[in-house]
Backbone as CSV, one residue per row, in Angstrom:
resi,resn,N_x,N_y,N_z,CA_x,CA_y,CA_z,C_x,C_y,C_z
1,LYS,146.535,141.939,62.132,145.563,140.949,61.196,144.242,140.244,61.991
2,TYR,145.175,139.511,63.047,144.227,138.630,63.923,143.740,139.204,64.681
3,VAL,143.766,140.295,65.217,143.211,141.344,66.121,141.442,141.976,65.379
4,ALA,142.015,142.105,64.333,141.262,143.089,63.285,140.087,141.954,62.737
5,VAL,140.431,140.894,62.556,139.501,139.821,61.984,138.482,139.560,63.025
6,ILE,139.005,139.506,64.544,138.268,139.026,65.639,137.299,140.028,66.165
7,LEU,137.923,141.340,66.242,136.810,142.419,66.836,135.998,142.806,65.351
8,GLY,136.696,142.653,64.295,135.781,143.136,63.294,134.615,142.039,62.843
9,GLY,134.399,140.806,62.900,133.564,140.260,62.919,132.871,139.974,64.009
10,ASN,133.131,140.279,65.297,132.235,140.335,66.551,131.252,142.126,66.347
11,LEU,132.341,142.876,65.976,131.449,143.810,65.531,130.520,144.267,63.874
12,ILE,130.907,143.633,63.404,129.615,143.254,61.972,128.249,142.669,62.734
13,GLN,128.760,141.301,63.437,127.638,140.810,63.587,126.947,141.359,64.760
14,PHE,127.287,142.490,65.836,126.877,143.178,67.277,126.028,144.235,65.918
15,PHE,126.376,145.151,65.202,126.264,146.264,64.518,125.463,145.944,63.043
16,VAL,125.414,144.424,62.767,125.038,144.727,61.122,123.905,143.412,61.234
17,VAL,124.578,142.215,61.402,123.686,140.906,61.373,122.434,140.696,62.424
18,LEU,122.629,141.577,64.023,121.909,140.861,64.787,120.424,142.337,64.433
19,PRO,121.024,143.233,63.888,119.805,144.326,63.759,119.004,144.158,62.476
20,LEU,119.868,143.481,61.401,118.959,142.943,60.285,117.929,141.600,60.874
21,PHE,118.410,140.755,61.628,117.365,140.003,61.902,116.152,140.809,62.653
22,LEU,116.362,141.746,63.789,115.332,142.561,64.475,114.320,142.991,63.611
23,ILE,114.994,144.061,62.450,114.464,144.708,61.287,113.609,143.369,60.125
24,ALA,113.777,142.073,60.451,113.297,141.578,59.539,111.774,140.740,60.219
25,ARG,111.869,141.256,61.448,110.809,140.854,62.403,110.185,142.065,62.801
26,GLY,110.360,142.830,62.131,109.331,143.901,62.602,109.677,144.907,63.767
27,LEU,111.023,144.391,64.377,111.535,145.099,65.700,112.855,146.384,65.211
28,ASN,112.673,147.620,66.009,113.334,148.595,65.788,114.508,148.106,66.793
29,PRO,115.831,147.710,66.172,116.980,147.570,66.501,117.750,148.487,67.853
30,LEU,117.630,149.589,67.456,117.882,150.818,68.270,116.766,150.588,69.890
31,LYS,115.654,150.780,69.257,114.848,150.688,70.978,115.380,149.352,71.366
32,VAL,115.258,148.355,70.658,115.943,146.818,71.764,117.141,147.226,72.273
33,LEU,118.062,147.860,71.468,119.488,148.279,72.259,119.705,148.702,73.669
34,LYS,118.695,150.149,73.371,118.339,150.913,74.362,118.131,150.011,75.853
35,ALA,116.503,149.099,75.224,116.725,148.872,76.603,117.244,147.443,77.326
36,MET,118.698,147.124,76.446,119.088,146.053,76.404,120.458,146.334,77.024
37,SER,120.589,147.693,76.867,121.750,148.426,77.532,122.143,148.083,78.699
38,PRO,121.745,148.148,79.928,122.290,147.821,81.212,122.812,146.435,81.073
39,ALA,121.731,145.676,80.228,122.686,143.983,80.108,124.205,143.703,79.472
40,VAL,124.078,144.491,78.361,124.897,144.504,77.468,126.359,145.455,77.816
41,LEU,125.974,146.316,78.813,127.441,146.870,79.397,128.046,146.202,80.534
42,MET,127.046,145.376,81.389,127.035,144.367,82.653,128.134,143.381,81.906
43,ALA,127.671,142.813,80.743,128.702,141.990,79.952,129.602,142.029,79.756
44,LEU,129.504,143.745,79.091,131.020,144.210,78.835,132.216,144.279,79.887
45,PHE,131.804,144.547,81.012,132.546,144.776,81.873,132.782,143.463,83.014
46,THR,131.855,142.884,82.847,131.854,141.392,83.874,132.934,140.573,83.047
47,LYS,132.751,140.511,81.612,133.026,138.904,80.752,132.086,137.757,81.403
48,SER,131.138,138.029,81.664,130.479,136.613,82.229,128.995,136.805,81.285
49,SER,128.631,136.298,80.762,127.199,135.837,80.361,126.353,135.101,81.398
50,ALA,126.756,134.219,82.163,126.142,133.948,83.143,125.929,134.638,84.510
51,ALA,126.972,135.592,84.763,127.043,136.511,86.077,125.849,137.740,85.405
52,THR,126.054,138.093,83.936,124.802,139.176,84.022,123.181,138.642,83.663
53,LEU,122.960,136.985,83.641,121.811,137.145,83.413,120.813,137.378,84.186
54,PRO,120.717,137.680,85.407,119.885,138.110,86.091,119.622,139.392,85.307
55,VAL,120.663,140.154,85.034,120.503,141.799,84.746,119.707,141.517,83.508
56,THR,120.251,140.585,82.724,119.594,140.674,81.173,118.182,140.339,81.366
57,MET,117.812,138.976,82.535,116.291,139.238,82.504,115.443,140.039,82.850
58,SER,115.946,140.828,83.984,115.333,142.112,84.244,115.109,143.529,83.397
59,SER,115.862,143.302,82.398,115.864,144.583,81.692,115.323,143.786,80.488
60,ALA,114.827,142.400,80.059,114.071,142.022,79.235,112.572,142.363,79.562
61,GLU,112.197,142.036,80.666,110.765,142.298,81.528,110.819,143.673,81.808
62,ASN,111.347,144.433,82.131,111.190,145.687,82.658,111.216,146.869,81.873
63,ASN,112.323,146.573,81.022,112.498,147.473,79.747,111.895,147.406,78.723
64,LEU,112.148,146.596,78.144,111.741,145.787,77.024,110.418,145.428,76.759
65,LYS,109.851,144.802,77.717,108.652,144.560,78.098,108.048,143.105,77.652
66,VAL,109.002,141.953,77.691,109.060,140.740,77.279,108.443,140.360,78.398
67,LYS,107.563,139.565,77.564,106.661,138.611,78.751,107.678,137.461,79.724
68,PRO,107.413,137.508,81.561,108.625,136.675,81.564,108.622,135.419,81.372
69,GLU,107.544,134.689,80.626,107.278,133.331,80.662,108.460,133.187,79.098
70,VAL,108.400,134.171,78.111,109.464,134.235,77.406,111.143,134.363,77.876
71,ALA,111.151,135.537,78.904,112.191,135.795,79.428,112.881,135.049,79.786
72,ARG,112.207,134.341,81.042,112.781,133.190,81.955,112.653,131.940,81.187
73,PHE,112.302,131.713,80.089,112.479,130.940,79.271,113.653,130.738,78.143
74,VAL,113.675,131.761,77.265,114.920,132.140,76.040,116.200,132.337,77.238
75,LEU,116.062,133.212,78.138,117.088,133.586,78.331,117.930,132.480,78.879
76,PRO,117.746,132.070,80.156,118.877,130.883,80.294,119.476,130.002,79.156
77,ILE,118.613,129.583,78.535,118.963,129.025,77.198,120.065,129.673,76.437
78,CYS,119.407,130.442,75.979,120.489,131.600,74.936,122.199,131.519,76.096
79,THR,121.525,131.539,77.358,123.211,131.878,78.058,123.874,130.847,78.217
80,THR,123.112,129.269,77.256,124.047,128.506,78.042,124.387,127.843,76.381
81,ILE,123.764,128.168,75.285,124.085,127.784,74.050,124.318,128.699,72.882
82,ASN,124.166,130.256,73.407,123.673,130.803,72.047,125.458,131.630,72.368
83,MET,126.532,131.142,72.103,127.979,131.850,72.066,128.014,132.242,70.893
84,ASN,128.203,133.463,70.325,128.267,133.535,68.842,129.619,134.069,68.995
85,GLY,129.735,134.759,70.070,130.920,135.415,69.776,132.456,134.284,70.118
86,CYS,131.702,133.438,70.970,132.846,132.609,71.510,133.394,131.454,70.234
87,ALA,131.961,131.571,69.513,132.283,130.210,68.050,133.222,131.072,67.393
88,ALA,133.128,132.400,67.007,133.826,133.149,66.390,135.138,133.028,66.491
89,PHE,135.880,133.181,68.388,136.784,133.555,68.562,137.736,132.086,68.273
90,ILE,137.045,130.906,69.065,137.325,129.331,68.639,137.929,129.143,67.329
91,LEU,136.955,129.466,66.123,137.293,129.354,64.613,138.407,130.473,64.331
92,VAL,138.416,131.434,64.604,139.660,132.201,64.004,141.123,131.768,64.792
93,THR,140.880,132.086,66.229,142.075,131.432,66.901,142.650,130.032,66.911
94,SER,141.818,129.016,66.411,142.269,127.812,66.379,142.654,128.034,64.885
95,LEU,142.573,128.480,63.744,143.234,128.338,62.637,144.066,129.386,62.504
96,PHE,144.592,130.304,63.474,145.799,131.383,63.877,146.467,130.764,63.885
97,VAL,146.504,129.488,65.383,147.557,128.966,66.032,147.984,127.781,65.067
98,MET,147.016,127.224,64.147,146.977,125.855,63.237,147.854,126.236,62.097
99,GLN,148.055,127.667,61.872,148.522,127.762,60.710,149.889,127.839,60.996
100,HIS,150.769,127.729,62.219,152.003,127.815,62.469,152.726,126.284,62.466
101,SER,151.845,125.377,62.270,152.387,124.248,62.335,152.025,123.468,61.306
102,MET,151.030,123.690,60.591,150.260,122.793,59.272,149.660,123.469,58.290
103,THR,149.809,123.275,57.048,148.740,123.674,55.846,147.553,123.428,56.462
104,LEU,146.613,124.638,56.008,145.285,124.513,56.372,144.568,124.543,54.660
105,ASP,144.081,123.250,54.709,143.277,123.209,53.341,141.520,123.422,53.225
106,MET,140.699,123.837,52.533,139.551,123.756,53.127,138.481,122.865,53.336
107,PRO,138.805,121.428,53.776,138.119,120.674,54.176,138.074,120.848,55.613
108,THR,139.629,120.907,55.794,140.096,121.353,57.281,139.178,122.671,57.853
109,MET,139.452,123.389,57.397,138.810,124.811,57.715,137.049,124.753,57.949
110,VAL,136.542,123.960,56.858,135.054,123.575,57.348,134.913,122.828,58.368
111,LEU,135.716,121.896,58.592,135.681,120.642,59.883,135.619,121.590,61.112
112,TRP,136.716,122.647,61.029,136.682,123.437,62.362,135.853,124.649,62.598
113,PHE,135.277,125.067,61.343,134.107,125.678,61.499,132.729,124.988,62.525
114,PHE,132.730,123.638,61.986,131.685,122.669,62.935,132.071,122.680,63.818
115,ILE,133.541,122.337,64.752,134.037,122.123,65.566,133.717,123.217,66.590
116,ALA,134.422,124.700,66.200,133.918,125.434,66.805,132.425,126.167,66.956
117,VAL,131.340,125.598,66.266,130.085,126.013,66.566,129.865,125.025,68.039
118,ILE,129.968,123.412,67.636,129.381,122.700,68.371,130.356,123.060,69.838
119,SER,131.733,123.562,69.942,132.481,123.680,71.303,131.996,124.950,71.915
120,ALA,131.715,125.952,71.364,131.083,126.831,71.833,129.479,127.031,72.895
121,ILE,128.697,125.610,71.950,127.734,125.300,73.000,127.703,124.770,74.143
122,GLY,129.140,124.349,74.254,129.410,123.416,75.583,130.128,124.623,76.504
123,ASN,130.354,125.316,75.719,131.474,126.266,76.456,131.162,126.811,77.869
124,ALA,131.340,127.009,79.145,130.698,127.866,80.322,130.759,129.247,80.259
125,GLY,129.901,130.283,80.514,129.458,131.191,79.675,130.429,132.453,81.237
126,VAL,132.091,132.151,81.866,132.304,132.656,82.280,133.893,133.068,81.806
127,PRO,134.187,134.674,82.401,135.646,134.749,81.706,136.870,133.873,81.241
128,MET,137.045,133.872,80.191,138.390,133.370,79.891,138.112,132.086,79.201
129,GLY,136.211,131.577,79.355,136.048,130.397,79.125,136.416,129.884,77.378
130,CYS,136.595,131.024,76.569,136.757,130.496,75.444,138.247,130.302,75.411
131,TYR,139.360,131.193,75.782,140.291,130.785,75.615,140.825,129.481,75.925
132,PHE,140.219,129.240,77.356,141.049,127.450,77.246,140.284,126.709,76.879
133,LEU,139.203,126.834,76.278,138.216,125.886,75.403,139.239,125.660,74.403
134,THR,139.525,126.936,74.017,140.535,126.622,72.869,141.727,126.418,72.460
135,LEU,142.650,126.669,73.197,143.916,126.536,74.219,143.844,124.222,73.793
136,SER,142.642,123.891,74.540,142.589,122.659,74.910,142.601,121.951,73.446
137,LEU,141.401,122.754,72.343,141.204,121.926,71.161,142.540,122.123,70.748
138,VAL,143.314,122.984,70.563,144.635,123.164,69.632,145.693,122.276,70.096
139,SER,145.492,122.402,71.589,146.858,121.405,72.378,146.585,119.953,72.072
140,SER,145.346,119.574,71.784,145.004,118.111,70.986,145.352,117.742,69.598
141,LEU,145.962,118.983,69.011,146.214,118.595,67.227,147.883,118.507,67.449
142,GLY,148.382,119.194,68.752,149.768,119.214,68.709,150.272,120.578,68.364
143,ALA,149.506,121.898,67.570,149.584,122.987,67.440,150.241,123.754,68.369
144,PRO,151.658,124.343,67.851,152.167,125.179,68.954,151.403,126.145,69.802
145,VAL,150.736,125.645,71.140,149.919,126.419,71.751,150.781,127.630,72.724
146,CYS,152.007,127.825,72.481,152.612,128.952,72.766,152.082,130.328,72.394
147,VAL,151.401,129.665,70.944,151.679,131.026,69.969,149.869,132.108,70.955
148,MET,149.097,130.925,71.632,147.874,131.524,72.354,148.704,132.608,73.479
149,GLY,150.088,132.307,73.489,150.462,133.677,74.260,150.327,134.914,73.973
150,ILE,150.166,134.764,72.751,150.589,135.995,71.672,149.321,136.725,72.217
151,ILE,148.678,136.251,72.144,147.420,136.597,72.328,146.303,136.720,73.885
152,LEU,147.027,136.286,74.613,146.577,136.418,76.232,146.696,138.170,76.307
153,PRO,147.781,138.855,75.975,147.408,140.214,76.822,146.459,140.892,76.030
154,ILE,145.845,140.330,75.201,144.949,141.345,74.206,143.683,140.593,74.642
155,TYR,143.621,139.566,75.330,142.591,138.999,75.400,141.106,139.460,76.123
156,ALA,141.975,140.199,77.196,140.658,140.712,78.156,139.843,141.473,77.470
157,VAL,140.354,142.260,76.165,139.285,143.266,75.266,138.607,142.242,74.355
158,ILE,139.016,141.255,73.589,138.464,140.474,72.962,137.306,139.829,73.780
159,ASP,137.497,139.180,75.495,136.551,138.693,75.944,135.463,139.666,76.121
160,MET,135.805,140.617,76.315,134.809,141.771,77.140,133.732,142.049,75.873
161,ILE,134.526,142.107,74.185,133.414,142.864,73.018,132.900,140.908,73.176
162,GLU,133.557,139.706,73.117,132.421,138.773,72.698,131.497,138.475,73.540
163,THR,131.500,138.751,75.034,130.668,138.304,76.004,129.214,139.859,75.797
164,ALA,129.613,140.662,75.723,128.391,141.856,75.376,127.920,141.288,74.129
165,GLU,128.700,140.969,72.919,127.565,140.234,72.004,127.076,138.529,72.138
166,ASN,127.394,138.066,72.608,126.635,137.040,73.496,125.420,137.644,74.301
167,VAL,125.736,138.520,75.084,124.545,138.774,75.713,123.372,139.751,74.647
168,TRP,124.019,140.355,73.692,123.332,141.203,72.550,122.630,139.749,71.624
169,SER,123.008,138.826,71.428,121.983,138.087,70.941,121.360,137.305,71.485
170,ASP,121.429,137.276,72.885,121.000,136.469,73.393,119.319,137.537,73.868
171,SER,119.621,138.619,73.793,118.503,140.046,73.957,117.652,139.654,72.651
172,THR,118.176,139.493,71.360,118.031,139.629,70.110,116.728,138.147,70.006
173,VAL,117.250,136.953,70.235,116.298,135.984,69.870,115.556,136.161,71.475
174,CYS,115.543,136.686,72.484,114.562,136.942,73.225,113.202,138.053,72.843
175,ALA,113.645,139.058,72.089,113.101,140.102,71.604,112.390,139.141,70.220
176,MET,112.949,138.880,69.626,112.033,138.279,68.402,111.472,137.114,68.931
177,THR,111.386,136.093,69.760,110.470,134.808,70.366,109.274,135.490,70.677
178,ASN,109.477,136.832,71.788,108.602,137.392,72.594,107.769,137.965,71.453
179,ASN,107.988,138.567,69.810,107.203,139.445,69.187,106.937,138.024,68.411
180,ASP,107.102,137.150,68.104,106.578,136.224,67.376,105.432,134.951,68.089
181,LEU,105.512,135.161,69.610,104.693,134.474,70.157,103.676,135.719,71.072
182,LYS,103.553,137.107,70.657,102.930,137.785,71.340,101.427,137.741,71.189
183,ASP,100.576,136.841,70.147,99.432,137.001,70.044,99.153,135.290,70.643
184,ASP,99.941,134.375,70.806,99.854,133.022,71.738,99.853,133.590,73.290
185,LEU,100.283,133.912,73.783,100.560,134.799,74.900,99.522,135.605,75.886
186,ALA,98.814,136.061,74.851,97.711,137.214,74.944,96.755,136.993,75.887
């Protein structure tokens, strides 16, 4: 169930939420994804949005025809603070681990929603960054961190998918920003 929630949430955001944002801005999600596929695929296999940044910028400028001023400003910022997959991992994993040692009420879950989002903003775009960040957060509560050991064997796959989602999200923001500023930058 845990893996289904993590992967399902990331896949819903990847294939439903982000394309809807693009459609709302008058952009074709398939065209944007095709143009950004080198970056998304590199993110999938490197598990590092920071390492993928040069490919993301190149794909945006050369394939998607994003203005260099936009790509070179938006993408580094997004790589640093736009960690959607990481925020989802921190939230779901923290609640999964905490449920083994405490009763979770609605205020606690809402508080952890905000903790997950804020923590993801400060997370490094490196492989396993979210795993160790989540481990430190739940250990500070005295939650049984040994439960994280159950997640570790499958985390490589989770990290691949969440990093690809992060880069796809960065690409989406870049495409939308370029579209919104097309008249101002002409």
